[in-house]
C-alpha positions as CSV (number, residue, x, y, z in Angstrom):
1,M,124.6,-378.3,106.1
2,S,125.9,-377.3,109.6
3,V,124.7,-374.5,111.8
4,P,127.3,-371.8,112.5
5,E,128.6,-371.8,116.0
6,T,127.5,-368.2,116.6
7,D,123.9,-369.2,115.9
8,R,124.1,-372.1,118.4
9,S,125.6,-369.8,121.0
10,E,122.8,-367.2,120.4
11,F,120.2,-370.0,120.6
12,A,121.7,-371.2,123.9
13,R,121.7,-367.7,125.4
14,D,118.1,-367.3,124.4
15,L,117.2,-370.5,126.1
16,L,119.0,-369.4,129.3
17,Q,117.2,-366.1,129.2
18,L,113.8,-367.9,128.9
19,A,114.7,-370.2,131.8
20,A,115.6,-367.2,133.9
21,E,112.3,-365.5,133.1
22,S,110.4,-368.6,133.9
23,Y,112.2,-369.1,137.2
24,E,111.4,-365.5,138.2
25,Q,107.8,-365.9,137.3
26,A,107.6,-369.1,139.3
27,Q,109.1,-367.4,142.3
28,R,106.5,-364.6,142.1
29,N,103.7,-367.2,141.8
30,R,104.9,-369.1,144.9
31,V,104.8,-365.9,146.9
32,N,101.4,-364.9,145.6
33,F,99.9,-368.3,146.2
34,A,101.3,-368.4,149.7
35,K,99.9,-364.9,150.4
36,A,96.5,-366.1,149.2
37,A,96.7,-369.2,151.3
38,R,97.4,-367.2,154.4
39,R,94.4,-364.9,153.7
40,H,92.3,-368.1,153.7
41,G,93.6,-369.3,157.0
42,I,96.2,-371.8,155.8
43,T,99.1,-372.1,158.3
44,F,102.7,-371.5,157.6
45,R,103.3,-375.1,158.3
46,D,100.8,-376.3,155.7
47,I,102.2,-374.0,153.1
48,A,105.7,-375.2,153.9
49,D,104.6,-378.8,153.6
50,A,103.0,-378.1,150.2
51,Y,106.2,-376.4,149.0
52,G,108.6,-378.9,150.5
53,V,110.4,-376.3,152.6
54,T,110.5,-375.3,156.3
55,E,108.0,-373.1,158.0
56,G,110.8,-370.6,158.6
57,A,111.5,-370.4,154.9
58,I,107.9,-369.5,154.3
59,R,107.8,-366.9,157.0
60,K,111.0,-365.4,155.5
61,M,109.7,-365.5,152.0
62,L,106.5,-363.7,153.0
63,R,108.4,-361.2,155.2
64,R,110.8,-360.4,152.3
65,A,107.8,-360.0,149.9
66,E,106.2,-357.6,152.4
67,D,109.4,-355.6,152.8
68,N,109.7,-355.3,149.0
69,S,106.2,-354.1,148.4
């Protein structure tokens, strides 16, 4: 018995939606963890090293988060 193509497409769309939601939550977590790290005296450089990005990227991420709050 085969699965109708429309069911497969709907399933694939559901997976994509789940992936998008997971990605958005991960982004929020990264910002929140970086904010917490800064409150505890962790440098932008150390956060950047932990995230595998540049110090400038961390500064920009936190500045953007501050502007959106």
